[in-house]
N, C-alpha and C positions, 0 to 999 in steps of 0.2 A: 322166325322172329328173333330168336337168340342171335343168329348170325348177323341180322341187321343191327342189333344193339351193339354187338362187338365192333362192327365196322364203324358205326357212329362214334364209339368211344375212341377208336384208333384215330379217326379224323380229327376229333377234338383235341386229342393229345398232340397231333402234329401241328395244329394251328397254335396251340399254346407254346410249343417250342419255337415255331417260326415267329410268333409275336415277341417272345423274349429276345430272339436274335435281332429282330428289327429294333426293339427298344434299346438293346445294347449298342447296335450300330448307330442309332440316333444319338444316344448319349455320347458315343465316341466322336461323332460328327460335331455335336455341340461343343465338346471340349476343344476339338480342332479349330472350330470357328472362333471360339473365345481366345485361343492362343494366337490365331491369325489376327484377330482384332487388336490384341495386345501388341503384336509386332507392328501392325500398321500404325497404331497410336504412338509407339516408340519411334518409328521412322518419321512420322509426321513431326514429332517433337524435335528430332534431330535436324530435320529439314528447316524448321522454323528457327532453330538456334543458328544453323549455318547461314540462313538468310539474314539474320540479325548481325552476325559476324561480318558478312559481306557488306552490309549496309554501313557498318562502322569503318571497315577498311576503305570503302569508297569515299566516305566522308573525310577520313584522314588523308586520303590521296588528294582530294579536292583542296583541303587546307594546305597540304604540302605544295601543290602546284601554285596556289595563290601566294604562299609564302615565298616560293622561288621567284615568281614573277615580281613580287614586291622587292625582293633582294636584288634581282637583276636590274630593276629600275633604279634602286639606290646606287648600285655599282656604276651604272651609266652616268647618273648624276654626279657621283663623286669623281668619276673620270673627267667629266666635262669641267667641273670646278678645278680639278688638279691641272688640267691643260690650260685653263684660263689663268690660274695662278702662275704657272710656269711661263706662259707667254708674257704675263705682266712683269715677272722678274727679269726675263730676257730683255724686254723693252727698257726696263729701268737700268740694267747693266749696260745696254747699248748707249743710253743717254750719258751715264757716267764715263763710259769709255770715250765717247765723243768729247766730253769736257776735259778728260785727262789728256787726250791727244792734242786738243786745241792748246792746252796750257804748255805741253812739251814743245809744240811747234813754236810758240811764242818765246819759250826760254832758250831753245837750242838754235833758233834762227834758220836760215836757208843755207846750211852747210852741205857741200857736195858729198861728204862722207857720211851723212845721216839723212835718211829719206823714209818716207812712208810707203809701204807696199801693202795694199789691202787694209787689213785691220792690225798691222804690225809696224813698229818702228824698227828700222834696220840700220845698224851701225857697222861700218867696216871694221874688221878685226884690228886693223892698224890703229884705230882710235884708242883701243884698250891694251893691246899686247904687241910685244915684239914678235917677229917671225918664229914659229915653233914653240912659243912660250905661253904660259897661262898665268903669269904674274901681272897684275894690273899696273899699268903705267900711271904716273902722276896726272897726266892730261886726261886719261880715262877716268880716274877717280873724280876729277873735277866735273866731267859730264854726268857721272852717276850721282854726284851730290845734288844736281838739279832734279834728276829723276826721283831720288829718295824724297826730296821736299814735296814734289808733286804727289807721290804715293802716300806720304804721311797725311797730307791734307785730304786726299781722296778717301783714305780709310776712315776719317772722321765723318765724312759726308754720306758714304754708302750705308744704308740700313744693315744692321747685323744679320738679318735673315737672308741677305743675298750672299751666296757663297762664291766670291770672286778670288782670283789669284792673278799675279803677274807671272807669266811663264817666260823664262829666259832660255832661249835656244841657241846652242853653239853649232856653227857650221864651218867646215873646212873646204878647201878646193879638192880636186880629184887626185892630186899628186900624193902618193903614200909618204908617211913619215915613219921613221924608225930611229928614234933618239934614245939615249940612256934613260930619259924620264918617261917618254910616251912611245909605246910600241905600235900604236895605230892611230888613225884619225878619230876613231871612236873615243879613245882616251883623251886626246887633245881637245876635241870639241866639248866633251863632258866636263873636263877640268876647267875650261874657260867659263862655261855656264856657271859652274859652282863658284868660281872666283867672284863673278859678278854678284851672285846671290849672297855670298858671305859678306861682301862689302856693303851691300844694301842693308843687310841685318845689322851690321856694325853701326849704321847710321840711324837705326831705330825703326826700320820697316819690319812689321810683324813677320816672324818666320812662317806662320801658317798661311800667309798671303803670297808666298814665293814658291816657284817650282823651277828646278834646273833640269834641262834636257840636252843631250848631245845627239846630233844627227849625222856626224862625220861628213862624208862628201855626197851623201845619198839624196839630198834635197837641193840641187843646184838651181840658182836663178838664171844662170847662163850656161848652156851646154857647149859653148865654144872652148877652144884650146889655146886661146891667146892669154897674154898676161892680164889684160883688162878683164877677161872672163873669170880668170882665177881670182882676181882681186874682188870682183863682185860677189863671188861665192864664199869667200872667207868673211864671215860676218857673225854678229850677235844680234838676235832679234828679240824684241820685247813685245809680248802680246797680253793684253788684259782680257781674261776669259773666265768662264765658269769652272768651278772646281769639279 
């Protein structure tokens, strides 16, 4: 009997220890579960915040794309308007060029040493200068007086927003020059163009409406080697053009 009581007491003690162990494990598991739930909740909050941030970024990108499309449309429209305005100005300048050339034709008459080539008036150099020189002759000044009058009237007619100039181009023949004054055809052709420009300015043509350019022998009208070819290539050209 006593042995049975002792055995029962021992079993009860073991059950009590095991129960405490189980309770301790359960408490630990509950703490672990609570910590896990806290982590899950924190992760869920972070995910929600990231989704909100992504939504804002996507909305901003949509706005940016829309803005870019609007700006691109505006650029295309501005380009179209600019091209239209430029085309209009070119047409206007072409009209005034035609009027200017028509008036010069009427003033200068049908002289063999003055002709129209494309959009330019071409004067043989002999009209303005002695051979190898860049000092204007009196008869050349007389011709330029008529040109200056036409230019002065034209300047009053053309709207100020049209940027036009009269380009004066000097050309020589292919034969080289090496004088005490001019060491090359570049210098001679440039000096002649400058002489014409300076004279036009002295007659009241606005300086900003004139350009002087020298081409030496490198833009010939005639590639022949005869005296007539050389004479054709020695010339002063006047061209009304855009600045």
